C-alpha positions as CSV (number, residue, x, y, z in Angstrom):
1,M,14.5,-11.2,4.1
2,G,12.7,-12.7,1.2
3,H,13.9,-12.2,-2.5
4,H,11.1,-11.1,-4.2
5,R,11.2,-10.7,-8.5
6,H,8.7,-10.5,-10.7
7,L,8.6,-12.0,-13.7
8,H,6.1,-12.4,-17.3
9,G,7.2,-15.8,-19.2
10,P,6.8,-15.5,-23.3
11,R,2.5,-15.1,-23.6
12,G,0.2,-15.8,-26.7
13,A,-0.4,-18.5,-29.2
14,G,3.0,-17.4,-31.0
15,A,5.0,-18.3,-27.7
16,R,2.9,-21.8,-27.3
17,G,4.6,-24.3,-28.1
18,R,8.4,-23.3,-28.7
19,G,10.2,-23.6,-25.8
20,L,10.6,-20.5,-24.8
21,G,8.6,-20.5,-21.1
22,R,11.6,-23.5,-20.4
23,L,14.4,-21.2,-22.0
24,L,12.7,-18.3,-19.6
25,F,12.7,-20.9,-16.6
26,A,16.1,-22.0,-16.8
27,A,18.0,-19.3,-16.8
28,T,15.4,-18.0,-13.7
29,E,16.1,-21.7,-12.0
30,T,19.8,-20.5,-12.7
31,E,19.4,-17.8,-11.4
32,A,17.5,-18.3,-8.4
33,R,20.3,-20.3,-7.8
34,R,23.1,-18.9,-7.7
35,A,20.9,-15.8,-5.3
36,G,20.4,-18.8,-2.6
37,L,17.3,-18.7,-3.0
38,P,14.7,-21.5,-1.5
39,A,12.7,-21.4,-3.7
40,I,10.2,-20.2,-7.1
41,D,6.9,-19.0,-6.4
42,A,4.3,-18.4,-9.0
43,T,0.7,-17.2,-8.5
44,I,-1.7,-17.7,-11.4
45,G,-4.9,-17.0,-12.2
46,A,-7.3,-19.7,-11.0
47,S,-9.2,-19.1,-14.6
48,N,-5.8,-19.6,-16.3
49,A,-5.9,-23.3,-17.3
50,L,-2.8,-22.7,-19.8
51,G,-0.8,-21.1,-17.1
52,L,-1.6,-23.8,-14.2
53,G,-0.6,-26.5,-16.3
54,Y,2.8,-24.7,-17.8
55,Y,3.6,-23.7,-14.0
56,E,2.5,-27.9,-13.1
57,K,4.4,-29.0,-16.3
58,L,8.1,-27.2,-14.6
59,G,7.0,-29.2,-11.4
60,F,5.6,-25.8,-9.3
61,E,3.7,-27.6,-6.4
62,T,-0.3,-25.9,-5.5
63,Y,0.8,-24.7,-1.4
64,R,-2.1,-22.1,-1.3
65,D,-5.4,-20.7,-3.1
66,F,-7.6,-17.7,-2.2
67,E,-9.7,-14.9,-4.3
68,G,-9.6,-16.6,-7.3
69,A,-5.4,-17.2,-7.6
70,I,-4.1,-20.7,-6.8
71,C,-0.1,-20.1,-5.5
72,K,2.4,-22.9,-6.2
73,R,6.3,-23.3,-5.6
74,Y,9.0,-25.3,-6.7
75,V,11.6,-26.1,-4.0
76,L,15.2,-25.4,-4.8
77,D,16.6,-26.2,-1.6
78,P,14.1,-28.6,0.4
79,I,16.0,-27.7,4.1
80,T,15.1,-24.1,3.9
81,S,12.4,-24.0,1.5
82,R,10.2,-26.5,4.4
83,A,11.4,-24.5,7.5
84,G,9.9,-20.6,5.9
85,S,7.4,-22.3,4.1
86,R,5.0,-23.2,7.0
87,A,5.4,-19.3,8.4
88,D,6.0,-17.7,5.4
89,H,3.0,-18.7,3.4
90,P,0.5,-20.5,5.2
91,R,-2.2,-22.8,3.4
């Protein structure tokens, strides 16, 4: 059984460098842990250098790229996430 939620972070020049993305992610991580999720996935446009950099700074790791998108994962529970990653998200 999967849990999926789609979120969009702060965007635009006014949001950059103010820590809003990190605050939003901290709340997201807290709720994901509370829900017992093994990982948080993000799909970022391959041409979105700022978005890719943001997720990399947070500790997300790339697990797949396809059709102009890069898929990244932030592991919350290494054991559960590792077991599901091979079947659910092939590289």
